[in-house]
Every structure is written in C-alpha cells, then in structure tokens.
C-alpha positions as CSV (number, residue, x, y, z in Angstrom):
1,M,-14.5,0.9,-8.2
2,I,-15.0,-2.5,-6.6
3,L,-12.7,-3.3,-3.7
4,N,-12.0,-5.8,-1.0
5,E,-13.8,-8.9,-2.3
6,T,-14.5,-11.9,-0.1
7,P,-12.7,-15.2,-1.0
8,I,-16.1,-16.9,-1.1
9,R,-19.1,-15.3,-2.6
10,T,-22.4,-15.1,-0.6
11,S,-25.8,-14.0,-1.7
12,K,-25.8,-10.6,-3.4
13,N,-28.7,-9.6,-1.2
14,Y,-26.4,-9.3,1.8
15,K,-24.4,-6.6,-0.1
16,I,-21.2,-7.6,1.7
17,N,-19.1,-9.5,-0.9
18,N,-17.2,-6.3,-1.7
19,I,-17.4,-2.5,-1.4
20,E,-18.1,-0.2,-4.4
21,L,-16.6,3.3,-4.1
22,D,-16.7,6.3,-6.3
23,L,-13.0,6.8,-5.7
24,E,-10.9,9.3,-7.6
25,L,-7.3,8.3,-7.7
26,P,-4.8,11.2,-7.5
27,N,-3.1,12.0,-10.9
28,K,-0.1,13.8,-9.6
29,I,2.0,11.9,-7.1
30,E,4.8,13.9,-5.5
31,E,7.4,12.5,-3.2
32,F,6.1,12.0,0.3
33,E,8.3,13.9,2.8
34,G,6.2,13.5,5.9
35,L,7.8,10.3,7.2
36,T,9.8,10.1,10.5
37,I,11.7,6.9,11.3
38,S,12.8,6.4,14.9
39,G,13.4,3.8,17.6
40,D,16.1,1.1,17.7
41,T,17.2,1.9,14.1
42,S,20.6,0.3,14.5
43,N,18.8,-3.1,14.9
44,F,17.1,-2.8,11.5
45,K,18.4,-2.6,7.9
46,I,16.2,-0.2,6.0
47,S,16.3,0.2,2.2
48,D,13.9,0.8,-0.7
49,D,14.4,-2.6,-2.4
50,V,10.8,-3.8,-2.0
51,S,9.1,-6.7,-3.7
52,K,6.4,-6.3,-6.4
53,V,5.1,-9.8,-6.2
54,P,1.3,-9.7,-6.7
55,L,-0.9,-10.1,-3.6
56,K,-3.1,-13.2,-3.3
57,Y,-6.1,-11.1,-2.2
58,G,-5.6,-7.3,-1.5
59,N,-7.9,-4.5,-2.3
60,G,-7.9,-5.0,-6.1
61,K,-5.5,-4.9,-9.0
62,K,-6.1,-1.3,-9.8
63,L,-4.9,-0.1,-6.4
64,E,-2.1,-2.8,-6.3
65,N,-0.8,-1.6,-9.6
66,Q,-0.9,2.0,-8.4
67,I,1.4,1.0,-5.6
68,F,3.8,-0.9,-7.8
69,E,3.9,1.7,-10.6
70,K,3.5,5.0,-8.8
71,G,4.4,4.4,-5.2
72,N,6.1,7.4,-3.5
73,K,7.4,5.6,-0.5
74,N,9.1,2.1,-0.7
75,I,10.4,0.7,2.6
76,K,12.2,-2.6,3.0
77,I,12.8,-3.4,6.7
78,N,15.1,-6.3,7.5
79,E,14.8,-7.4,11.2
80,T,18.2,-8.6,12.3
81,K,17.9,-8.7,16.2
82,T,15.4,-7.3,18.6
83,G,13.9,-3.9,19.3
84,S,11.2,-1.5,18.2
85,L,10.9,0.7,15.1
86,Y,8.5,3.6,14.6
87,L,7.3,4.8,11.2
88,D,5.2,8.0,11.6
89,F,3.5,9.2,8.4
90,N,2.3,12.8,8.9
91,F,0.1,14.3,6.2
92,N,0.0,18.0,5.6
93,E,-0.6,20.6,2.8
94,E,2.5,19.4,0.9
95,D,2.1,15.7,1.7
96,K,-1.5,14.9,1.0
97,N,-1.0,11.6,-1.0
98,L,0.8,8.6,0.3
99,I,1.2,5.4,-1.8
100,E,3.5,3.1,0.1
101,N,4.9,-0.4,-0.2
102,I,6.3,-1.7,3.1
103,E,8.0,-5.1,3.2
104,I,9.2,-6.6,6.5
105,E,11.7,-9.5,6.5
106,A,11.6,-11.1,10.0
107,N,14.7,-13.2,10.2
108,T,15.1,-16.4,12.1
109,K,14.7,-15.9,15.9
110,S,14.3,-12.2,15.5
111,K,11.9,-10.6,18.0
112,T,10.7,-7.1,17.1
113,T,7.8,-4.6,17.3
114,I,7.1,-2.1,14.5
115,Y,4.7,0.8,15.0
116,I,3.1,2.4,12.0
117,K,1.1,5.6,12.5
118,Y,-0.9,7.7,10.0
119,M,-1.7,11.2,11.2
120,S,-3.3,14.3,9.6
121,D,-4.9,17.5,10.8
122,D,-8.5,18.4,9.8
123,N,-7.7,20.9,7.0
124,Y,-6.8,18.7,4.1
125,E,-8.4,15.8,2.2
126,C,-5.7,13.1,2.2
127,Y,-5.3,9.9,0.2
128,H,-3.5,6.7,1.5
129,N,-3.1,3.5,-0.5
130,G,-0.6,1.0,1.0
131,I,0.7,-2.5,1.2
132,I,2.3,-4.0,4.3
133,R,3.9,-7.4,3.7
134,V,5.6,-9.6,6.4
135,N,7.8,-12.5,5.5
136,A,8.3,-14.3,8.8
137,K,11.2,-16.8,8.9
138,S,11.2,-19.8,11.3
139,N,11.0,-19.0,15.0
140,S,10.7,-15.3,14.5
141,K,8.3,-13.1,16.5
142,T,6.9,-9.9,14.9
143,N,4.4,-7.5,16.4
144,I,2.9,-4.8,14.1
145,V,0.9,-2.0,15.6
146,I,-1.0,0.2,13.0
147,V,-2.7,3.4,14.1
148,N,-4.9,5.2,11.7
149,M,-5.8,8.7,12.9
150,L,-6.4,10.4,9.5
151,N,-9.2,13.0,9.4
152,N,-12.7,12.2,8.3
153,K,-12.2,13.8,4.8
154,S,-9.6,11.3,3.8
155,N,-9.5,7.8,2.1
156,N,-7.5,5.1,3.8
157,L,-6.9,1.9,1.8
158,L,-4.6,-0.8,3.2
159,S,-3.6,-4.3,2.1
160,I,-1.8,-6.6,4.5
161,E,-0.2,-9.9,3.6
162,N,1.8,-12.3,5.9
163,N,3.7,-15.4,5.0
164,L,4.7,-17.6,8.0
165,E,7.3,-20.3,8.1
166,E,7.7,-23.0,10.8
167,N,7.0,-21.8,14.4
168,A,6.9,-18.1,13.2
169,R,4.6,-15.7,14.9
170,V,3.1,-12.5,13.5
171,D,0.7,-10.4,15.7
172,F,-1.1,-7.4,14.4
173,C,-2.8,-4.7,16.5
174,I,-4.8,-2.2,14.5
175,V,-6.4,1.0,15.8
176,D,-8.7,2.2,12.9
177,F,-10.3,5.5,13.7
178,G,-9.7,7.7,10.7
179,G,-10.8,8.2,7.2
180,K,-14.0,9.2,5.4
181,T,-13.6,5.6,4.1
182,S,-11.3,3.1,5.6
183,V,-10.8,-0.2,3.7
184,T,-8.6,-2.9,5.0
185,N,-7.7,-6.3,3.5
186,Y,-5.7,-8.7,5.7
187,Y,-4.4,-12.1,4.6
188,S,-2.2,-14.6,6.5
189,N,-0.7,-17.6,4.7
190,I,0.1,-19.7,7.8
191,N,2.2,-22.3,6.1
192,G,4.9,-23.6,8.5
193,N,4.1,-26.2,11.1
194,G,3.4,-24.5,14.5
195,A,3.1,-21.0,13.1
196,K,0.7,-18.5,14.7
197,A,-0.9,-15.4,13.4
198,S,-3.3,-13.0,15.1
199,I,-5.0,-9.7,14.4
200,N,-6.7,-7.6,17.0
201,T,-8.6,-4.5,15.9
202,I,-10.6,-1.6,17.3
203,Y,-12.5,0.8,15.2
204,L,-14.6,3.9,16.1
205,G,-16.9,5.3,13.4
206,T,-18.4,8.8,13.6
207,E,-20.3,11.2,11.3
208,N,-20.6,9.4,7.9
209,Q,-17.5,7.2,8.1
210,V,-17.5,3.9,6.3
211,Y,-15.4,0.9,7.3
212,D,-14.9,-2.2,5.2
213,I,-12.9,-4.9,7.0
214,N,-11.9,-8.1,5.2
215,Y,-9.7,-10.5,7.2
216,I,-8.6,-13.8,5.7
217,A,-6.4,-16.6,7.3
218,E,-5.5,-19.8,5.5
219,L,-3.9,-22.5,7.6
220,F,-1.8,-25.1,5.8
221,G,0.7,-26.4,8.4
222,E,0.1,-28.8,11.3
223,K,-0.7,-27.3,14.8
224,T,-1.0,-23.8,13.3
225,E,-3.2,-21.2,15.0
226,T,-5.0,-18.0,14.1
227,N,-7.1,-15.5,16.1
228,I,-9.2,-12.7,14.8
229,E,-10.6,-10.3,17.4
230,V,-12.5,-7.1,16.4
231,Q,-14.2,-4.7,18.7
232,G,-15.9,-1.6,17.3
233,A,-18.3,1.2,18.0
234,L,-20.4,3.3,15.6
235,K,-22.1,6.6,16.2
236,D,-24.0,9.2,14.1
237,E,-24.5,7.7,10.6
238,A,-21.3,5.6,10.4
239,K,-21.3,2.2,8.7
240,K,-19.2,-0.9,9.0
241,N,-18.9,-4.2,7.0
242,F,-16.9,-6.9,8.6
243,K,-15.9,-10.1,6.7
244,G,-13.8,-12.7,8.5
245,T,-12.7,-16.0,6.9
246,I,-10.7,-18.8,8.5
247,D,-9.8,-21.6,6.0
248,F,-8.4,-24.9,7.2
249,K,-6.6,-26.3,4.3
250,K,-5.7,-30.0,3.7
251,G,-2.7,-30.9,5.9
252,S,-3.5,-28.5,8.8
253,K,-4.1,-31.2,11.3
254,K,-4.7,-30.1,14.9
255,A,-4.9,-26.4,13.8
256,K,-7.0,-23.9,15.7
257,G,-8.8,-20.8,14.5
258,D,-11.0,-18.3,16.4
259,E,-12.7,-15.2,15.2
260,N,-14.9,-12.8,17.3
261,E,-16.4,-9.5,16.2
262,F,-18.6,-7.2,18.2
263,C,-20.0,-3.8,17.3
264,M,-21.6,-1.3,19.7
265,L,-24.3,0.8,18.0
266,L,-24.3,4.3,19.6
267,S,-26.9,5.7,17.3
268,D,-30.2,4.5,15.7
269,K,-28.8,5.6,12.3
270,A,-25.5,3.6,12.5
271,K,-25.4,0.4,10.5
272,S,-23.3,-2.8,11.0
273,K,-23.0,-5.8,8.8
274,A,-20.9,-8.9,9.5
275,L,-20.0,-12.1,7.7
276,P,-17.9,-14.6,9.7
277,M,-17.0,-17.7,7.8
278,L,-15.2,-21.0,8.6
279,L,-14.0,-23.2,5.7
280,C,-12.5,-26.6,6.1
281,T,-11.0,-29.4,4.0
282,E,-9.2,-31.1,7.0
283,E,-10.8,-33.2,9.7
284,D,-8.8,-32.8,12.9
285,V,-9.1,-29.1,13.5
286,E,-10.9,-26.7,15.8
287,G,-12.6,-23.6,14.6
288,N,-14.9,-21.1,16.3
289,H,-16.6,-17.9,15.2
290,S,-19.0,-15.3,16.6
291,S,-20.4,-11.9,15.6
292,A,-22.8,-9.6,17.3
293,A,-24.0,-6.0,17.3
294,G,-26.1,-4.1,19.8
295,K,-26.8,-0.9,21.7
296,I,-25.3,-0.2,25.1
297,E,-27.4,-1.8,27.8
298,D,-29.7,0.6,29.6
299,D,-29.0,-0.8,33.0
300,K,-25.3,-0.5,32.6
301,L,-25.6,3.1,31.4
302,F,-28.0,3.9,34.3
303,Y,-25.6,2.4,36.8
304,I,-22.7,4.6,35.7
305,M,-24.9,7.7,35.5
306,S,-26.2,7.1,39.0
307,R,-22.7,7.9,40.2
308,G,-23.0,11.5,38.9
309,I,-21.5,10.9,35.5
310,S,-23.2,12.4,32.4
311,E,-24.6,10.2,29.7
312,K,-21.9,11.3,27.2
313,D,-19.1,10.5,29.7
314,A,-20.7,7.2,30.7
315,M,-20.8,6.1,27.0
316,K,-17.1,7.1,26.7
317,L,-16.3,4.9,29.7
318,I,-18.1,1.9,28.3
319,V,-16.5,2.2,24.9
320,K,-13.0,2.6,26.4
321,A,-13.6,-0.4,28.7
322,K,-14.7,-2.5,25.7
323,F,-11.5,-1.4,23.8
324,N,-9.2,-1.8,26.7
325,K,-8.1,-5.4,26.2
326,I,-6.8,-4.6,22.8
327,I,-5.3,-1.2,23.7
328,E,-3.4,-2.9,26.5
329,M,-1.6,-5.1,23.9
330,I,0.3,-2.0,22.9
331,K,3.4,-1.7,25.0
332,D,4.2,2.0,24.2
333,E,2.5,3.9,27.1
334,E,2.6,7.3,25.3
335,L,0.9,5.9,22.3
336,K,-1.8,4.2,24.4
337,Q,-2.6,7.6,26.1
338,E,-2.8,9.2,22.6
339,I,-5.3,6.5,21.5
340,V,-7.4,7.0,24.6
341,G,-7.4,10.8,24.1
342,E,-8.5,10.2,20.5
343,I,-11.4,8.2,21.7
344,D,-12.5,11.0,24.0
345,K,-12.2,13.5,21.1
346,R,-14.2,11.4,18.7
347,M,-16.9,10.6,21.3
348,E,-17.7,14.3,21.9
C-alpha cells in the first residue's frame, strides 16, 4: 500500500515521495472501549456527529475510506469557552484496533487545549488509523497535544487537517515515540488573513521503527504565518523520512513560513532522509527552511562523561536537552514527566 504522498513529486531516486507498506488492515472492527475523556468537560460539547468530507491530502483514500465506513470511534468536539480536554486511548487485549474520526470546532474567541494520548503495553500488536480535523473560527486559539506511546509492534497512521479563518491560531505539539511504523500526514489550510498555524514535533526511533512524516502548509491569506519545527533521534536500525512543504499561494502578501528539522543519529545503522520544500506564487513573502542530521559531537559527549556520567546517561541528557524546548510547550506537568520517563526507558 502506498501512503503519505508529497504534494510535489521529486526524483524517484530519493525514494521519499511516499512510503510503501505491506499493511494488513484488520477485517473485524469491534467497538473501542478503551477511551477515557476528562478535564473541563463542561466547557465542551461532545457528540458523534462527525464530518465525512474528504481530506485534501491525508494518508490515502483506502485508509480514509476505512475511517469513514468502518470507524469505531467518532468524536465531535465543540469548543464553546476555555479550558482543557483529555482524550486517553488505552489499547489492551480487547481494544487492539482503533479507527477514529475526531473533529474539533473551535468557535470564535474560544481558547482551549486538547490532549490526545495513545497508550499500549508491550503484549499486543495494535492498529491505529485516525483523522483529526480542526475547523478554527475567527480569533480562536486551539492547542492540540498528541502523544503516541504505542508499543513497537503496532502500526500508527494519522491524518491531520486544519482550516483557519481570520486571525485564528492552531498550534500542534506531537510526541511521536511509538509504533513499529508511524505515518503522519499534516495539512494546514491557512486561509483567513492574520491566521497562524504551527506544528512542533519530537520523535525517538529505536529497534526497527520506521517514521514517515509529511507536513504541508498552504498560506492563502495576507499576513498569515506557519512554523514547522521537528527534532528527532534515531538509534539501533530505526529509519525516518521527513517531508515538509510550505506553499505561499497567490494573495498571501506579507506571509511568513519557517521549517526546521534536525535528526540525531545515535547508531551507524540508523537512517534519516529529509525533503524540505518552499513553493511560492506570491512575491511579498518570507520563507526559510533547514534540515540536518548528524551524530552527537564527541567533545560534547566527552565533556559530560568527564563529570562521572556514563556514556548511556550522557546520551540521554543530550537527547532530552535537544527535545526540551518542545516538551516545555506542554503545560501539563504530569504529562511532561511521563514523556521524559519514556525517553529514559527507550534510551536504555
């Protein structure tokens, strides 16, 4: 199955235009019972009346149709005021397959944070295929924190789509640690004048994990902004493809776009590919992009080890320091500590 295609094709020799997986879709989809909803629930209206409007990009029609036709968890969230909402998806022996459609309506002047966490123990091979769609009305502010801590036997497939009206703001923070294969497609339609969208991601690949990350932002309105920041680390034989596209459309005068991706290679067998792209059909805009990969500097490692710290613990410190800026964007202190603990666990 071919997934996560780039909006603009590059040379086939780069082998980064898409990812091809031998993916077996589950035949029997039972109701998923492992969801807990908590937080300021009185400030949100929650129903199952979700949209089935096709995505502009996404991970492919086959997976999209599976969600629309066989989804076992449909969640419509209407943001009416302020506050925080938590969606905890816990996989277990009975709840191995999650196919969810989450739609978030950010109403005018609402200011909210939504935490979405996917957890599983190490005993079961799990399957996750989901859509998260945000419709941001004028002057709304929405923070979405996604934490993927599935085990390394599972498949994690996620499509994100944002539509922003005038002066709306949507900020994503993604902690992507889990899954044998983790494939993420993110698209922001930054249409309203003065609208802003950002995505900040950390990933940590171990064993034979594969990450395929495809982030796309299209700016249509005047004085719009987007920022893509990705920090990652790969050990063992883990692999990562990063594709980032910022597209300044006609009419996006004085728009700004930045994308930065850096990957630490903690093993000689780890592999990283990156394809940052800037596209433009408007003159008065500002766009920047950078991408790099490299090993931890020997002098930095030696300096920390000279303080009596083992090499393994020194590498943990360096990885956590690199991730810290994005982790600190998460306001929930307990969740931050859980993420730091997961880094320690996966770096053993």
